[in-house]
Backbone as CSV, one residue per row, in Angstrom:
resi,resn,N_x,N_y,N_z,CA_x,CA_y,CA_z,C_x,C_y,C_z
1,MET,-69.805,34.378,19.666,-70.180,32.986,19.590,-71.418,32.745,20.447
2,GLN,-72.286,31.938,19.940,-73.497,31.617,20.666,-73.508,30.126,20.973
3,ASN,-73.691,29.793,22.265,-73.746,28.389,22.619,-74.846,28.116,23.631
4,TYR,-75.198,26.849,23.764,-76.246,26.425,24.687,-75.752,26.323,26.121
5,CYS,-74.509,25.924,26.291,-74.041,25.516,27.613,-73.564,26.658,28.499
6,GLY,-73.292,27.819,27.934,-72.839,28.937,28.735,-71.380,28.859,29.146
7,THR,-70.647,27.857,28.676,-69.222,27.755,29.003,-68.442,28.688,28.082
8,ASN,-67.175,28.843,28.344,-66.345,29.689,27.491,-65.649,28.890,26.398
9,CYS,-66.118,27.685,26.117,-65.446,26.830,25.131,-65.359,27.516,23.764
10,CYS,-66.370,28.226,23.376,-66.345,28.904,22.074,-65.317,30.033,22.043
11,SER,-65.214,30.766,23.145,-64.298,31.909,23.151,-62.830,31.490,23.134
12,VAL,-62.516,30.296,23.635,-61.126,29.838,23.641,-60.806,28.896,22.481
13,CYS,-61.790,28.562,21.684,-61.591,27.634,20.569,-60.702,28.254,19.499
14,LYS,-59.705,27.497,19.064,-58.785,27.977,18.035,-59.424,27.998,16.652
15,GLU,-60.591,27.394,16.516,-61.267,27.350,15.222,-62.564,28.152,15.207
16,LYS,-62.687,29.113,16.131,-63.929,29.881,16.209,-64.208,30.692,14.949
17,ASN,-63.184,30.948,14.153,-63.393,31.702,12.917,-64.126,30.885,11.848
18,VAL,-64.197,29.547,12.010,-64.904,28.708,11.039,-66.178,28.099,11.615
19,CYS,-66.553,28.543,12.812,-67.729,27.988,13.477,-68.536,29.122,14.100
20,ALA,-69.816,29.114,13.888,-70.674,30.164,14.438,-71.101,29.877,15.877
21,GLY,-70.870,28.671,16.362,-71.302,28.285,17.704,-72.450,27.301,17.643
22,CYS,-72.876,26.834,18.792,-73.892,25.785,18.882,-75.289,26.223,18.444
23,ILE,-75.705,27.407,18.855,-77.077,27.823,18.564,-77.292,28.019,17.061
24,PRO,-76.439,28.780,16.365,-76.649,28.929,14.918,-76.509,27.618,14.133
25,SER,-75.720,26.675,14.662,-75.519,25.405,13.948,-76.450,24.305,14.455
26,ASP,-77.432,24.659,15.285,-78.377,23.702,15.853,-77.653,22.568,16.587
27,ALA,-76.671,22.938,17.415,-75.890,22.017,18.264,-74.978,21.087,17.465
28,HIS,-74.593,21.505,16.271,-73.673,20.726,15.436,-72.560,21.647,14.927
29,PRO,-71.711,22.153,15.848,-70.773,23.221,15.502,-69.795,22.909,14.374
30,PHE,-69.310,21.734,14.244,-68.388,21.396,13.156,-68.987,20.315,12.268
31,GLY,-70.308,20.204,12.309,-70.998,19.183,11.537,-71.309,17.943,12.360
32,GLY,-70.707,17.829,13.547,-70.967,16.723,14.455,-71.677,17.238,15.690
33,CYS,-72.001,16.352,16.596,-72.717,16.733,17.819,-71.781,17.327,18.863
34,CYS,-72.325,18.169,19.714,-71.633,18.703,20.880,-72.275,18.066,22.107
35,VAL,-71.481,17.347,22.914,-72.049,16.654,24.074,-72.714,17.614,25.049
36,ALA,-72.152,18.785,25.237,-72.729,19.750,26.177,-74.048,20.298,25.646
37,ALA,-74.084,20.655,24.380,-75.315,21.193,23.797,-76.435,20.165,23.847
38,GLU,-76.115,18.916,23.547,-77.129,17.859,23.581,-77.662,17.670,25.000
39,CYS,-76.775,17.705,25.979,-77.179,17.558,27.375,-78.106,18.696,27.801
40,VAL,-77.750,19.924,27.447,-78.564,21.084,27.813,-79.905,21.044,27.091
41,ARG,-79.898,20.658,25.840,-81.150,20.584,25.089,-82.116,19.570,25.691
42,LYS,-81.568,18.480,26.232,-82.409,17.429,26.808,-82.888,17.755,28.220
43,GLY,-82.027,18.424,29.027,-82.385,18.597,30.426,-82.123,19.954,31.021
44,GLY,-81.797,20.935,30.198,-81.533,22.273,30.711,-80.115,22.408,31.258
45,LEU,-79.778,23.626,31.667,-78.433,23.900,32.165,-78.094,23.087,33.415
46,GLN,-79.094,22.782,34.242,-78.844,21.998,35.447,-78.342,20.593,35.094
47,ALA,-78.793,20.065,33.981,-78.397,18.718,33.573,-76.935,18.664,33.128
48,LEU,-76.406,19.786,32.675,-75.028,19.800,32.178,-74.036,19.412,33.273
49,GLU,-74.136,20.027,34.425,-73.226,19.691,35.526,-73.455,18.265,36.002
50,ARG,-74.695,17.822,36.039,-75.003,16.449,36.429,-74.362,15.452,35.466
51,CYS,-74.466,15.712,34.165,-73.865,14.835,33.148,-72.347,14.778,33.306
52,ARG,-71.741,15.938,33.477,-70.288,16.015,33.617,-69.834,15.298,34.887
53,ARG,-70.502,15.544,35.986,-70.129,14.918,37.272,-70.290,13.403,37.216
54,GLN,-71.378,12.929,36.614,-71.619,11.494,36.492,-70.509,10.837,35.670
55,LEU,-70.094,11.491,34.622,-69.032,10.955,33.779,-67.700,10.909,34.534
56,ILE,-67.383,11.954,35.288,-66.156,11.967,36.096,-66.172,10.797,37.085
57,ASP,-67.288,10.592,37.758,-67.407,9.493,38.717,-67.261,8.137,38.026
58,GLU,-67.848,8.016,36.856,-67.774,6.770,36.089,-66.321,6.448,35.716
59,ILE,-65.579,7.449,35.278,-64.187,7.246,34.887,-63.319,6.957,36.111
60,ASN,-63.506,7.688,37.193,-62.729,7.444,38.404,-62.994,6.057,38.978
61,ALA,-64.182,5.513,38.757,-64.518,4.175,39.255,-63.688,3.078,38.582
62,PHE,-63.071,3.353,37.450,-62.196,2.361,36.807,-60.956,2.090,37.655
63,ALA,-60.617,3.019,38.549,-59.470,2.878,39.467,-58.173,2.584,38.720
64,ILE,-57.926,3.313,37.649,-56.672,3.180,36.903,-55.587,3.884,37.717
65,PRO,-54.499,3.183,38.043,-53.445,3.778,38.886,-52.927,5.106,38.322
66,GLY,-52.923,6.142,39.158,-52.429,7.451,38.760,-53.418,8.305,37.994
67,LEU,-54.602,7.766,37.712,-55.608,8.538,36.976,-56.763,8.879,37.909
68,HIS,-56.873,10.153,38.208,-58.016,10.647,38.980,-58.450,11.963,38.345
69,LEU,-59.700,12.020,37.935,-60.250,13.222,37.308,-60.956,14.095,38.325
70,ASP,-60.717,15.385,38.231,-61.477,16.369,38.993,-62.356,17.199,38.072
71,ASP,-62.019,17.209,36.779,-62.746,18.053,35.842,-62.664,17.466,34.438
72,LEU,-63.601,17.842,33.610,-63.604,17.520,32.189,-63.850,18.810,31.426
73,HIS,-63.265,18.894,30.248,-63.382,20.078,29.408,-63.995,19.687,28.073
74,LEU,-64.573,20.661,27.397,-65.111,20.413,26.061,-63.981,20.561,25.057
75,LEU,-63.806,19.529,24.228,-62.708,19.492,23.266,-63.221,19.134,21.880
76,HIS,-62.622,19.722,20.879,-62.950,19.400,19.495,-62.322,18.046,19.160
77,GLY,-63.126,17.135,18.662,-62.666,15.783,18.354,-61.426,15.742,17.489
78,ALA,-61.267,16.692,16.581,-60.107,16.706,15.693,-58.794,16.823,16.469
79,TYR,-58.831,17.412,17.658,-57.619,17.587,18.460,-57.276,16.347,19.277
80,VAL,-58.246,15.518,19.569,-58.012,14.386,20.464,-58.224,13.027,19.801
81,ASN,-58.504,13.003,18.535,-58.773,11.755,17.822,-57.460,11.158,17.308
82,LEU,-56.755,10.491,18.201,-55.465,9.900,17.860,-55.656,8.564,17.141
83,GLY,-54.669,8.172,16.356,-54.667,6.869,15.702,-53.936,5.873,16.586
84,TYR,-54.606,4.777,16.930,-54.034,3.777,17.825,-53.581,2.559,17.035
85,PRO,-52.306,2.157,17.201,-51.828,0.960,16.502,-52.428,-0.304,17.125
86,LEU,-52.890,-1.200,16.277,-53.434,-2.474,16.728,-52.413,-3.588,16.493
87,ALA,-52.656,-4.750,17.092,-51.729,-5.885,16.991,-51.528,-6.339,15.545
88,ASN,-52.517,-6.153,14.688,-52.397,-6.588,13.293,-51.654,-5.583,12.411
89,GLY,-51.156,-4.504,13.012,-50.393,-3.506,12.271,-51.198,-2.327,11.762
90,SER,-52.521,-2.416,11.824,-53.341,-1.293,11.366,-53.415,-0.218,12.447
91,VAL,-53.784,0.976,12.029,-53.954,2.100,12.939,-55.405,2.540,12.849
92,VAL,-56.052,2.676,14.005,-57.485,2.960,14.041,-57.760,4.195,14.892
93,LYS,-58.661,5.034,14.391,-59.186,6.161,15.159,-60.578,5.769,15.624
94,PHE,-60.883,6.036,16.903,-62.149,5.613,17.480,-63.166,6.736,17.622
95,LEU,-62.756,7.965,17.387,-63.638,9.111,17.561,-64.000,9.721,16.215
96,GLN,-64.832,10.744,16.265,-65.172,11.506,15.075,-64.588,12.903,15.219
97,ASP,-63.846,13.334,14.226,-63.203,14.644,14.269,-64.198,15.784,14.443
98,GLU,-65.415,15.625,13.959,-66.402,16.705,13.953,-67.091,16.903,15.292
99,GLN,-66.998,15.942,16.203,-67.715,16.032,17.471,-67.011,16.936,18.479
100,ILE,-67.791,17.455,19.407,-67.260,18.119,20.598,-67.501,17.133,21.732
101,VAL,-66.415,16.735,22.415,-66.473,15.697,23.437,-65.948,16.215,24.768
102,TRP,-66.223,15.471,25.828,-65.619,15.741,27.123,-64.232,15.139,27.129
103,GLY,-63.273,15.812,27.749,-61.937,15.236,27.823,-61.040,15.941,28.810
104,ASN,-59.900,15.295,29.060,-58.879,15.875,29.920,-57.574,15.128,29.711
105,GLN,-56.507,15.777,30.081,-55.174,15.183,30.058,-54.653,15.179,31.494
106,ILE,-54.142,14.048,31.942,-53.612,13.911,33.296,-52.176,13.400,33.191
107,GLU,-51.242,14.125,33.782,-49.854,13.670,33.787,-49.739,12.420,34.649
108,ILE,-48.999,11.437,34.170,-48.776,10.212,34.929,-47.599,10.450,35.869
109,PRO,-47.814,10.304,37.167,-46.745,10.562,38.138,-45.493,9.713,37.848
110,GLY,-44.322,10.368,37.850,-43.061,9.667,37.647,-42.862,9.122,36.245
111,ASN,-43.546,9.700,35.271,-43.499,9.188,33.903,-43.525,10.377,32.946
112,ASP,-43.002,10.177,31.732,-43.042,11.258,30.750,-44.269,11.159,29.838
113,ARG,-45.205,10.297,30.196,-46.424,10.130,29.411,-47.613,10.720,30.178
114,CYS,-48.703,10.899,29.443,-49.939,11.418,30.033,-51.076,10.449,29.764
115,TYR,-52.068,10.492,30.643,-53.335,9.839,30.349,-54.163,10.819,29.540
116,GLY,-54.852,10.307,28.563,-55.849,11.078,27.838,-57.196,10.427,28.068
117,VAL,-58.180,11.221,28.415,-59.525,10.719,28.667,-60.475,11.487,27.761
118,VAL,-61.292,10.752,27.027,-62.259,11.364,26.123,-63.567,10.586,26.254
119,ALA,-64.683,11.294,26.251,-65.968,10.608,26.384,-67.092,11.421,25.775
120,ASP,-68.143,10.709,25.425,-69.393,11.346,25.010,-70.529,10.594,25.694
121,GLU,-71.723,10.721,25.204,-72.872,10.069,25.847,-72.824,8.552,25.725
122,GLU,-72.097,8.030,24.755,-72.122,6.600,24.470,-70.864,5.842,24.871
123,LYS,-69.698,6.483,24.870,-68.463,5.741,25.078,-67.439,6.537,25.879
124,ILE,-66.486,5.777,26.448,-65.355,6.343,27.179,-64.089,5.751,26.579
125,LEU,-63.098,6.605,26.359,-61.807,6.169,25.854,-60.730,6.689,26.806
126,VAL,-59.833,5.802,27.233,-58.691,6.178,28.057,-57.449,5.663,27.363
127,CYS,-56.458,6.533,27.244,-55.219,6.148,26.587,-54.034,6.772,27.314
128,THR,-52.845,6.402,26.881,-51.635,7.102,27.286,-50.971,7.579,26.007
129,TYR,-50.152,8.623,26.130,-49.404,9.122,24.991,-48.230,9.941,25.481
130,GLY,-47.291,10.153,24.573,-46.127,10.967,24.881,-46.359,12.408,24.468
131,CYS,-45.293,13.155,24.419,-45.320,14.577,24.087,-46.051,14.824,22.773
132,GLY,-46.987,15.756,22.794,-47.726,16.123,21.590,-48.610,15.024,21.029
133,GLY,-48.991,14.053,21.853,-49.856,12.965,21.383,-49.102,11.838,20.708
134,SER,-47.774,11.822,20.837,-46.974,10.792,20.169,-47.140,9.425,20.828
135,ASP,-46.961,8.392,20.044,-46.954,7.007,20.509,-48.163,6.669,21.387
136,PRO,-49.380,6.895,20.892,-50.565,6.633,21.714,-50.776,5.137,21.951
137,GLU,-51.258,4.830,23.144,-51.592,3.451,23.493,-52.986,3.440,24.103
138,LEU,-53.867,2.659,23.507,-55.244,2.553,23.980,-55.283,1.664,25.223
139,LEU,-55.839,2.182,26.308,-55.971,1.405,27.542,-57.383,0.881,27.732
140,LEU,-58.376,1.708,27.368,-59.755,1.335,27.614,-60.648,2.018,26.583
141,TYR,-61.532,1.251,26.008,-62.568,1.789,25.123,-63.828,1.043,25.503
142,LYS,-64.783,1.749,26.091,-65.917,1.079,26.711,-67.220,1.817,26.449
143,LYS,-68.245,1.034,26.217,-69.595,1.594,26.151,-69.973,2.073,27.540
144,ARG,-70.576,3.245,27.615,-70.961,3.803,28.913,-72.114,3.034,29.531
145,GLN,-72.197,3.161,30.852,-73.274,2.531,31.605,-74.612,3.091,31.166
146,SER,-75.633,2.276,31.183,-76.968,2.749,30.836,-77.437,3.780,31.828
147,LYS,-78.077,4.805,31.341,-78.573,5.885,32.205,-79.980,5.591,32.637
């Protein structure tokens, strides 16, 4: 696998057999954008850690009880694009399955649910969910701060 960011995301990807990596796909591994590849293309490898760290700080600044991020990982949107029930009875997905996004799962202390955090250059999504992504609840969907 060939990628821009130098991470091992391609080697651990369960779908690497259907994707050649970021470089052969011009930073569009599953037809969508990869946040890490875009960051590296714009500012080099040094910018990748800066982008990731800035996003972690931005999310931690929300001060959501029990949610503190130390790291973010590159995730395929298809794995984290949950359908959220709305008050009108409809179910909405806010992400694109084809994108590679930053994300993490944090266990909620004293609870059987987890926080899910997903972000790209434009938006941040924070939710809770049960085992295997069941019963998702959207907590925050926000446009990111201007850079």
